[in-house]
C-alpha positions in Angstrom: -4.6 24.2 9.7 -7.6 22.5 7.8 -4.5 21.5 5.1 -2.1 20.4 7.1 -5.2 17.9 9.4 -6.3 16.6 5.2 -2.9 15.6 4.8 -2.1 13.6 7.9 -5.5 12.0 7.8 -5.2 10.9 4.4 -1.6 9.4 5.5 -3.1 7.7 8.4 -5.8 6.0 6.0 -3.0 4.9 3.9 -1.3 3.4 5.9 -3.8 1.9 7.7 -5.5 0.7 5.0 -2.4 -0.5 3.2 -1.8 -2.5 6.8 -4.8 -4.4 6.0 -4.5 -5.5 2.6 -0.7 -5.7 2.7 -0.6 -9.3 4.7 -2.0 -11.7 2.3 -0.2 -15.1 3.6 -2.5 -15.3 6.5 -5.7 -14.1 4.3 -8.5 -16.7 4.5 -12.2 -15.9 3.5 -15.5 -18.3 5.0 -12.5 -20.9 6.7 -10.7 -20.5 3.4 -6.7 -20.5 3.2 -4.8 -19.0 0.5 -2.4 -22.1 0.1 -1.8 -22.8 -3.6 0.4 -20.4 -5.5 -2.5 -19.2 -8.0 -4.7 -19.1 -4.4 -2.1 -16.5 -2.7 -1.3 -14.7 -5.9 -5.2 -14.1 -6.1 -6.1 -12.9 -3.0 -2.7 -11.0 -3.7 -4.6 -9.5 -7.0 -7.7 -8.6 -4.8 -5.6 -6.3 -2.4 -4.2 -4.8 -5.7 -7.9 -4.7 -7.1 -9.0 -3.1 -3.5 -6.3 -0.6 -2.8 -6.2 0.8 -6.7 -10.1 1.2 -6.3 -10.1 3.6 -3.4 -7.2 5.3 -4.6 -9.4 5.7 -7.4 -12.1 6.8 -4.9 -9.7 8.7 -3.2 -9.2 10.8 -5.9 -12.7 11.4 -6.9 -14.0 11.8 -3.2 -11.5 13.8 -1.1 -9.0 17.2 -2.0 -6.2 17.0 -3.5 -4.1 16.9 -0.5 -6.4 14.6 0.6 -5.0 12.3 -2.2 -1.3 13.2 -2.1 -1.1 12.0 1.2 -3.1 8.5 0.7 -0.5 8.0 -1.8 2.8 9.2 0.3 1.5 6.7 3.3 0.5 4.1 0.6 4.0 4.1 -1.3 5.5 4.4 2.3 4.2 1.5 4.1 5.0 -0.8 0.7 8.6 0.3 0.9 9.4 0.7 4.6 6.7 -2.9 5.5 9.2 -5.1 3.2 12.6 -3.4 3.8 11.9 -3.6 7.7 10.4 -6.6 8.4 10.2 -8.7 5.9 14.4 -7.9 4.9 16.1 -7.0 7.7 14.2 -8.3 10.5 12.8 -11.0 9.3 9.2 -11.0 11.0 6.8 -12.5 8.0 7.0 -12.1 3.7 4.2 -11.0 1.9 3.3 -15.0 1.4 5.3 -17.6 2.7 6.5 -19.6 -0.4 9.8 -18.6 -3.1 6.9 -16.4 -5.1 7.8 -13.9 -1.7 11.4 -13.1 -3.7 9.9 -11.9 -6.5 6.9 -9.8 -5.5 8.6 -8.6 -2.6 11.1 -6.0 -5.0 8.3 -5.7 -7.1 6.2 -3.9 -4.5 9.4 -2.0 -3.3 9.7 -0.6 -6.2 6.0 0.2 -6.9 6.3 2.0 -3.4 9.1 4.2 -4.4 7.3 5.2 -7.9 3.9 6.0 -4.9 5.9 7.8 -2.0 7.4 10.0 -5.3 4.7 10.3 -7.5 2.8 11.8 -4.6 5.3 13.9 -3.0 5.9 15.5 -6.2 2.3 16.2 -7.3 1.4 18.0 -3.6 4.6 20.1 -4.0 3.4 21.4 -7.2 -0.1 21.6 -5.8 0.7 23.8 -2.9 3.2 25.9 -4.7 0.5 27.0 -6.8 
């Protein structure tokens, strides 16, 4: 039961963190809004750096199952959110400019890689 709870918490935390960082189009800090291409890309780079830092921290501080759940949930969120809500339903985009057409497919691919990597690692870990 403890391992299941760790996995569930990892999935929840990964999804929540990815949701928090994924919407850079409306990102603003101290009254500043990312309106230029450089500003939008900077906001995305900040989000990517924060996510990478959280992934490294999670790997160091939590059990492997939690880390794998975090990776899987982040990958699932990147893939599902972009495909379903950005492309199919058109509710929002990662940015409000044409650069989203190049960035979003890359993030879907990264999401699929994270999803597959996390699942494979967890299957290997749990079969020991």
